[in-house]
C-alpha positions in Angstrom: -22.8 -13.9 25.1 -23.1 -12.1 28.4 -22.1 -8.4 28.2 -20.2 -7.0 31.1 -20.1 -3.4 32.2 -16.6 -3.2 30.8 -17.8 -3.8 27.3 -17.2 -0.6 25.4 -19.9 -1.3 22.9 -22.6 -0.7 25.4 -21.7 2.8 26.4 -19.3 4.2 23.8 -21.9 4.9 21.0 -24.4 6.7 23.2 -21.6 8.8 24.7 -20.2 9.7 21.3 -23.7 10.5 20.1 -24.4 12.8 23.1 -21.1 14.6 22.8 -21.6 15.1 19.1 -25.1 16.5 19.7 -23.7 18.7 22.5 -21.1 20.1 20.2 -23.4 20.4 17.1 -26.4 22.1 18.9 -24.8 25.6 19.3 -23.4 25.5 15.8 -26.7 24.4 14.2 -28.5 27.0 16.3 -26.4 29.8 14.9 -26.5 28.5 11.4 -30.3 28.3 11.3 -30.7 31.6 13.0 -28.4 33.2 10.4 -30.4 31.6 7.7 -33.6 33.1 9.1 -32.0 36.5 9.4 -30.7 36.4 5.8 -34.2 35.5 4.5 -35.8 38.3 6.3 -33.0 40.8 5.4 -33.3 39.7 1.7 -37.0 40.2 1.7 -36.7 43.5 3.5 -34.2 44.7 0.9 -36.7 43.8 -1.8 -39.4 45.9 0.0 -41.6 43.2 1.6 -40.2 41.7 4.8 -43.4 39.8 5.4 -42.8 37.7 2.3 -40.0 35.9 4.1 -42.3 34.5 6.7 -43.0 31.2 4.9 -43.5 27.8 6.5 -39.9 27.0 5.7 -38.7 30.1 7.5 -40.8 29.3 10.6 -39.4 25.7 10.6 -35.8 27.1 10.4 -36.6 29.3 13.4 -38.1 26.4 15.2 -35.0 24.3 14.6 -32.8 27.1 15.8 -34.8 27.5 19.0 -34.8 23.7 19.6 -31.0 23.6 19.2 -30.7 26.6 21.5 -32.8 24.7 24.1 -30.3 21.8 23.6 -27.4 24.1 24.4 -28.3 23.7 28.1 -26.9 20.2 27.8 -23.8 21.5 26.3 -23.2 23.9 29.2 -24.0 21.2 31.7 -21.2 19.1 30.4 -18.6 21.8 31.4 -20.2 23.5 34.3 -23.4 23.9 36.3 -26.0 25.9 34.3 -26.9 29.3 35.7 -30.5 30.0 36.6 -30.9 32.5 33.7 -29.8 29.7 31.3 -32.5 27.4 32.6 -35.1 30.2 32.0 -33.7 30.8 28.5 -34.0 27.1 27.7 -37.6 27.2 28.6 -38.2 30.3 26.5 -36.4 28.7 23.5 -38.4 25.5 23.9 -41.7 27.5 23.9 -40.6 29.5 20.9 -39.8 26.3 19.0 -43.3 25.0 19.7 -44.8 28.3 18.7 -42.8 28.5 15.5 -43.9 25.0 14.5 -47.5 26.1 15.1 -46.9 29.2 13.0 -45.5 27.1 10.2 -48.6 25.0 10.1 -50.8 28.1 10.3 -48.9 29.8 7.5 -49.1 26.7 5.3 -52.8 26.4 5.9 -53.4 30.1 5.1 -51.2 29.8 1.9 -53.2 26.8 0.8 -56.5 28.5 1.6 -55.7 31.8 -0.1 -54.3 30.3 -3.3 
């Protein structure tokens, strides 16, 4: 069967996926950032804020930053992104990479120290 450009099956699934990702990225970013803030606040209330910086917390922070970097796509759907948003996207992407590295380092230190 030859598919024509009018076949909705070719383009509808990728478009729906991209729109879903564009809508979910800011929401997931806020949820993960809130989770990290709650972990740190809970540990600070217990008297040791450093205890919250586990590999899982770093990975939550990395996921939040990665979703924040994806928010540029969300903004570009509705309007042209401003220059500050492009810079913020770069910073969020760099933070996501750094947080993943910190998660690996924290996991290695925890394994070595125990």
